C-alpha positions as CSV (number, residue, x, y, z in Angstrom):
1,M,21.4,-0.1,52.0
2,P,17.8,-1.4,50.8
3,R,18.4,-3.9,47.6
4,V,16.7,-2.4,44.6
5,D,15.2,-5.2,42.2
6,S,16.4,-4.0,38.4
7,H,13.2,-6.2,37.6
8,P,9.9,-4.1,37.6
9,P,7.4,-6.6,39.5
10,E,5.3,-8.9,37.7
11,R,1.9,-8.4,37.2
12,Y,-0.8,-11.0,37.2
13,P,-4.1,-11.7,35.4
14,L,-6.7,-12.1,37.2
15,P,-8.0,-14.9,37.4
16,E,-11.5,-15.8,35.6
17,H,-14.4,-17.1,36.0
18,P,-15.7,-20.9,34.6
19,S,-18.6,-18.6,32.7
20,G,-16.0,-16.9,31.1
21,E,-17.0,-13.2,33.4
22,S,-14.4,-12.0,34.8
23,G,-15.8,-12.3,38.1
24,V,-16.6,-8.8,39.5
25,T,-20.1,-9.3,41.6
26,D,-20.1,-5.3,42.5
27,P,-22.3,-3.1,39.8
28,D,-20.0,0.0,40.8
29,Q,-16.7,-1.9,39.6
30,Q,-18.7,-3.3,37.0
31,R,-19.3,0.1,35.0
32,Q,-15.9,0.9,35.7
33,L,-13.9,-2.1,34.2
34,E,-16.2,-2.2,31.4
35,Q,-15.2,2.4,30.8
36,L,-11.7,0.4,31.2
37,E,-12.3,-1.8,28.1
38,A,-13.7,1.0,26.0
39,K,-10.6,2.8,27.0
40,I,-8.5,0.7,26.5
41,D,-10.4,-0.2,22.8
42,A,-10.1,3.7,21.5
43,A,-6.1,3.6,23.1
44,K,-5.9,0.4,20.2
45,R,-8.1,2.3,17.6
46,R,-5.8,5.1,17.4
47,T,-2.6,4.2,17.1
48,E,-4.7,0.9,14.3
49,P,-2.0,1.7,11.4
50,T,-4.2,3.6,9.0
51,P,-4.5,1.9,5.1
52,R,-1.0,3.9,2.7
53,A,-3.6,6.1,0.5
54,D,-0.5,5.5,-1.7
55,E,-1.0,1.8,-2.8
56,H,-3.8,2.8,-5.1
57,Y,-3.2,5.0,-7.5
58,S,-5.7,7.7,-9.4
59,Q,-6.9,7.8,-13.2
60,A,-4.8,11.5,-12.6
61,Q,-1.9,9.9,-11.4
62,L,-1.6,6.3,-14.4
63,A,-2.1,8.9,-16.9
64,W,1.1,11.6,-15.7
65,R,3.1,7.9,-15.4
66,M,2.2,7.2,-18.6
67,V,3.1,10.6,-20.9
68,I,6.8,10.4,-18.5
69,E,7.4,7.1,-20.0
70,L,6.4,8.4,-23.5
71,V,8.6,11.8,-23.0
72,A,11.6,9.4,-21.8
73,G,11.2,7.7,-24.6
74,L,11.3,10.0,-27.1
75,G,13.7,12.2,-25.2
76,I,16.1,9.3,-24.1
77,G,15.6,8.5,-28.0
78,F,16.2,11.9,-29.3
79,G,19.7,11.9,-26.9
80,M,21.4,9.3,-28.6
81,G,20.3,9.9,-32.1
82,Y,22.0,13.1,-31.6
83,G,25.1,11.7,-30.1
84,L,25.8,9.6,-32.7
85,D,25.3,12.4,-35.2
86,W,27.3,15.0,-33.5
87,L,30.1,11.8,-33.6
88,F,30.3,10.5,-36.8
89,G,28.9,14.3,-38.1
90,T,25.1,13.1,-39.6
91,L,23.5,15.0,-38.4
92,P,19.5,14.2,-39.3
93,L,20.0,10.5,-39.9
94,F,20.7,9.2,-36.3
95,M,18.7,11.4,-34.9
96,V,15.4,10.7,-37.0
97,V,15.8,7.7,-36.5
98,F,16.5,7.0,-32.7
99,T,13.3,9.9,-32.0
100,M,11.3,7.2,-34.3
101,L,12.8,4.3,-32.0
102,G,11.9,5.7,-28.5
103,L,8.9,7.0,-29.7
104,A,7.8,3.1,-30.3
105,A,10.3,2.2,-27.0
106,G,8.4,4.7,-24.6
107,V,4.6,3.5,-25.9
108,K,5.2,0.3,-25.5
109,T,6.4,0.4,-22.3
110,M,2.6,2.2,-22.0
111,M,0.9,-0.1,-23.2
112,N,2.8,-2.2,-21.0
113,S,1.8,0.6,-17.8
114,A,-2.3,0.5,-19.3
115,R,-2.2,-3.9,-19.2
116,E,-0.6,-4.0,-15.9
117,V,-3.0,-1.5,-13.9
118,Q,-5.8,-3.6,-16.2
119,K,-5.1,-6.8,-14.8
120,K,-5.0,-5.3,-11.3
121,I,-8.6,-4.4,-11.1
122,E,-9.6,-7.3,-12.6
123,A,-7.5,-9.3,-9.7
124,D,-9.5,-6.6,-8.0
125,T,-13.0,-7.0,-8.7
126,A,-12.2,-10.6,-9.2
127,D,-11.8,-10.2,-5.4
128,D,-14.9,-8.5,-4.5
129,D,-17.4,-10.7,-6.7
130,T,-16.5,-14.4,-5.6
131,P,-19.1,-15.8,-3.8
132,H,-18.5,-16.8,0.5
133,S,-18.5,-19.6,1.5
134,G,-22.3,-20.3,3.4
135,K,-20.7,-20.2,7.5
136,D,-21.0,-17.3,9.3
137,E,-18.4,-15.8,9.2
138,G,-19.5,-13.0,11.9
139,A,-20.3,-15.9,14.7
Protein backbone atom coordinates (compact mmCIF):
# COMPACT_ATOMS: atom_id res chain seq x y z
CA MET A 1 0.00 0.00 0.00
CA PRO A 2 1.45 3.43 -0.94
CA ARG A 3 2.29 5.84 1.81
CA VAL A 4 0.05 8.94 1.98
CA ASP A 5 1.46 12.10 3.50
CA SER A 6 -0.93 13.98 5.71
CA HIS A 7 0.70 17.31 4.87
CA PRO A 8 0.20 18.99 1.49
CA PRO A 9 3.35 19.67 -0.50
CA GLU A 10 5.02 22.98 0.33
CA ARG A 11 5.07 25.65 -2.31
CA TYR A 12 8.24 27.51 -3.03
CA PRO A 13 8.20 31.05 -4.43
CA LEU A 14 9.81 31.64 -7.79
CA PRO A 15 13.27 33.15 -7.50
CA GLU A 16 13.29 36.84 -8.29
CA HIS A 17 15.61 38.52 -10.69
CA PRO A 18 18.19 40.78 -8.98
CA SER A 19 16.52 43.82 -10.55
CA GLY A 20 13.23 42.99 -8.78
CA GLU A 21 11.51 41.62 -11.87
CA SER A 22 9.84 38.21 -11.93
CA GLY A 23 12.42 36.69 -14.27
CA VAL A 24 9.78 35.80 -16.89
CA THR A 25 11.08 36.64 -20.34
CA ASP A 26 8.30 35.33 -22.59
CA PRO A 27 5.78 38.13 -23.36
CA ASP A 28 2.82 35.71 -23.20
CA GLN A 29 3.89 34.45 -19.79
CA GLN A 30 4.45 38.04 -18.65
CA ARG A 31 0.93 38.98 -19.78
CA GLN A 32 -0.54 35.93 -18.01
CA LEU A 33 1.40 36.81 -14.87
CA GLU A 34 0.05 40.36 -14.93
CA GLN A 35 -3.51 39.08 -15.44
CA LEU A 36 -3.09 36.68 -12.54
CA GLU A 37 -1.78 39.48 -10.31
CA ALA A 38 -4.76 41.65 -11.32
CA LYS A 39 -7.17 38.84 -10.41
CA ILE A 40 -5.46 38.35 -7.05
CA ASP A 41 -5.66 42.08 -6.31
CA ALA A 42 -9.35 42.12 -7.27
CA ALA A 43 -10.05 39.16 -4.98
CA LYS A 44 -8.21 40.88 -2.11
CA ARG A 45 -10.26 44.04 -2.62
CA ARG A 46 -13.51 42.04 -2.55
CA THR A 47 -12.62 40.41 0.76
CA GLU A 48 -11.35 43.63 2.37
CA PRO A 49 -13.50 44.65 5.33
CA THR A 50 -15.67 47.66 4.64
CA PRO A 51 -15.81 50.49 7.16
CA ARG A 52 -18.75 50.20 9.49
CA ALA A 53 -21.54 52.57 8.62
CA ASP A 54 -22.96 52.64 12.14
CA GLU A 55 -19.86 54.32 13.57
CA HIS A 56 -20.90 57.67 12.12
CA TYR A 57 -24.17 58.87 13.54
CA SER A 58 -26.59 60.86 11.44
CA GLN A 59 -28.28 63.94 12.83
CA ALA A 60 -31.59 62.07 13.11
CA GLN A 61 -29.99 59.30 15.18
CA LEU A 62 -28.50 61.87 17.53
CA ALA A 63 -31.82 63.67 17.87
CA TRP A 64 -33.64 60.44 18.71
CA ARG A 65 -30.98 59.53 21.24
CA MET A 66 -31.47 62.87 23.01
CA VAL A 67 -35.26 62.60 22.95
CA ILE A 68 -35.11 59.09 24.38
CA GLU A 69 -32.77 60.22 27.15
CA LEU A 70 -35.11 63.07 28.07
CA VAL A 71 -38.23 60.89 28.03
CA ALA A 72 -36.46 58.15 30.00
CA GLY A 73 -35.52 60.67 32.69
CA LEU A 74 -39.11 61.90 32.86
CA GLY A 75 -40.50 58.37 32.96
CA ILE A 76 -38.14 57.17 35.67
CA GLY A 77 -38.82 60.27 37.79
CA PHE A 78 -42.57 59.92 37.35
CA GLY A 79 -42.45 56.22 38.21
CA MET A 80 -40.38 56.75 41.35
CA GLY A 81 -42.59 59.64 42.50
CA TYR A 82 -45.82 57.75 41.85
CA GLY A 83 -44.44 54.71 43.68
CA LEU A 84 -43.47 56.76 46.71
CA ASP A 85 -46.84 58.55 46.67
CA TRP A 86 -48.65 55.22 46.53
CA LEU A 87 -46.48 53.87 49.35
CA PHE A 88 -46.98 56.88 51.64
CA GLY A 89 -50.46 57.93 50.46
CA THR A 90 -49.40 61.47 49.44
CA LEU A 91 -50.48 61.18 45.81
CA PRO A 92 -49.38 64.32 43.96
CA LEU A 93 -46.47 65.42 46.15
CA PHE A 94 -43.63 63.00 45.34
CA MET A 95 -44.89 62.47 41.79
CA VAL A 96 -44.44 66.17 40.96
CA VAL A 97 -41.09 66.46 42.75
CA PHE A 98 -39.58 63.33 41.17
CA THR A 99 -40.98 64.20 37.73
CA MET A 100 -39.12 67.53 37.93
CA LEU A 101 -35.98 65.74 39.13
CA GLY A 102 -36.36 63.28 36.24
CA LEU A 103 -36.69 66.18 33.82
CA ALA A 104 -33.52 67.75 35.21
CA ALA A 105 -31.66 64.42 34.98
CA GLY A 106 -32.88 63.88 31.41
CA VAL A 107 -31.77 67.37 30.34
CA LYS A 108 -28.38 66.87 32.00
CA THR A 109 -27.89 63.53 30.24
CA MET A 110 -29.00 65.07 26.96
CA MET A 111 -26.51 67.92 27.34
CA ASN A 112 -23.71 65.43 28.11
CA SER A 113 -24.56 63.56 24.90
CA ALA A 114 -24.47 66.79 22.91
CA ARG A 115 -21.11 67.71 24.45
CA GLU A 116 -19.74 64.25 23.61
CA VAL A 117 -20.84 64.55 19.98
CA GLN A 118 -19.43 68.07 19.74
CA LYS A 119 -16.03 66.90 21.03
CA LYS A 120 -16.02 64.07 18.52
CA ILE A 121 -16.82 66.45 15.65
CA GLU A 122 -14.12 68.90 16.79
CA ALA A 123 -11.58 66.07 16.97
CA ASP A 124 -12.51 64.91 13.45
CA THR A 125 -12.17 68.43 12.03
CA ALA A 126 -8.87 68.93 13.88
CA ASP A 127 -7.52 65.74 12.29
CA ASP A 128 -8.55 67.01 8.86
CA ASP A 129 -6.94 70.42 9.42
CA THR A 130 -3.53 69.16 10.57
CA PRO A 131 -0.85 69.95 8.00
CA HIS A 132 1.02 66.99 6.58
CA SER A 133 4.79 66.76 6.69
CA GLY A 134 6.79 67.93 3.72
CA LYS A 135 7.60 64.36 2.76
CA ASP A 136 5.82 62.73 -0.16
CA GLU A 137 3.92 59.82 1.38
CA GLY A 138 3.06 58.22 -1.96
CA ALA A 139 6.65 57.69 -3.06
